[in-house]
PLY file of the C-alpha trace (Angstrom):
ply
format ascii 1.0
element vertex 87
property float x
property float y
property float z
element edge 86
property int vertex1
property int vertex2
end_header
-39.14 -70.94 56.65
-38.03 -69.03 53.63
-40.22 -66.59 51.83
-40.40 -68.76 48.52
-41.38 -71.85 50.57
-44.00 -69.81 52.54
-45.40 -68.38 49.24
-45.80 -71.71 47.85
-47.46 -73.19 50.73
-49.81 -70.24 50.87
-50.77 -70.73 47.19
-51.64 -74.46 48.00
-53.73 -73.55 51.06
-55.63 -70.92 49.03
-56.14 -73.28 46.04
-57.77 -75.71 48.59
-59.78 -73.12 50.37
-61.18 -71.62 47.28
-62.84 -75.08 46.77
-64.68 -74.42 49.94
-66.01 -71.04 49.46
-69.80 -71.88 49.30
-70.19 -74.63 51.88
-73.61 -75.62 53.19
-72.09 -78.28 55.35
-68.67 -78.89 56.87
-67.83 -82.33 56.08
-65.05 -84.13 57.67
-63.15 -84.63 54.24
-63.01 -80.68 53.97
-61.85 -80.39 57.66
-59.13 -83.02 56.88
-58.14 -81.07 53.79
-57.78 -77.67 55.48
-56.80 -78.48 59.01
-53.57 -80.50 60.16
-54.25 -80.12 63.86
-56.60 -78.56 66.57
-55.20 -78.02 70.07
-57.91 -77.24 72.69
-56.09 -75.49 75.78
-57.27 -75.61 79.57
-60.05 -73.24 80.32
-59.36 -70.05 82.51
-61.52 -67.32 83.89
-60.84 -63.87 83.01
-62.91 -61.13 84.16
-65.56 -63.50 85.44
-65.78 -65.21 82.07
-64.69 -68.50 81.18
-62.11 -68.54 77.98
-60.61 -71.48 76.29
-57.97 -70.94 73.75
-58.06 -72.89 70.68
-54.98 -73.13 68.35
-55.89 -74.31 64.77
-52.85 -75.42 62.64
-53.83 -75.25 58.79
-52.50 -77.58 56.32
-49.66 -75.69 54.34
-49.76 -72.63 56.22
-49.43 -73.74 59.88
-50.97 -71.46 62.53
-52.44 -68.10 61.29
-52.48 -65.08 63.38
-55.82 -63.27 62.49
-54.93 -59.56 61.87
-57.00 -56.93 63.36
-58.89 -54.60 60.84
-56.18 -51.90 61.10
-53.50 -54.68 60.21
-55.47 -56.00 57.50
-56.00 -52.73 55.90
-52.21 -51.86 56.04
-51.50 -55.22 54.57
-53.83 -54.52 51.49
-52.21 -51.12 51.09
-48.74 -52.78 51.07
-49.75 -55.44 48.53
-51.29 -52.84 46.23
-48.03 -50.80 46.21
-46.13 -53.97 45.45
-48.22 -54.95 42.63
-47.76 -51.29 41.29
-44.11 -51.82 41.39
-43.93 -55.12 39.50
-46.52 -53.93 36.86
0 1
1 2
2 3
3 4
4 5
5 6
6 7
7 8
8 9
9 10
10 11
11 12
12 13
13 14
14 15
15 16
16 17
17 18
18 19
19 20
20 21
21 22
22 23
23 24
24 25
25 26
26 27
27 28
28 29
29 30
30 31
31 32
32 33
33 34
34 35
35 36
36 37
37 38
38 39
39 40
40 41
41 42
42 43
43 44
44 45
45 46
46 47
47 48
48 49
49 50
50 51
51 52
52 53
53 54
54 55
55 56
56 57
57 58
58 59
59 60
60 61
61 62
62 63
63 64
64 65
65 66
66 67
67 68
68 69
69 70
70 71
71 72
72 73
73 74
74 75
75 76
76 77
77 78
78 79
79 80
80 81
81 82
82 83
83 84
84 85
85 86
């Protein structure tokens, strides 16, 4: 997927998610708006604990890898630098 299409789809997703910032209850219509698909995988034991992987495919953006705190900090710094260059 090219960068322009990803940017457009991310904007659509963010527009929808902003409508849901102060939810008191997760209604089916909200789930249907934000989530395209949920895959629950077979459970497996790791270090004596049962784990189940769940993949959530979001509307407009697909699957999202949640960054670590360090990755998120680096991304924010890159965005700030990019904004300075375009300002």
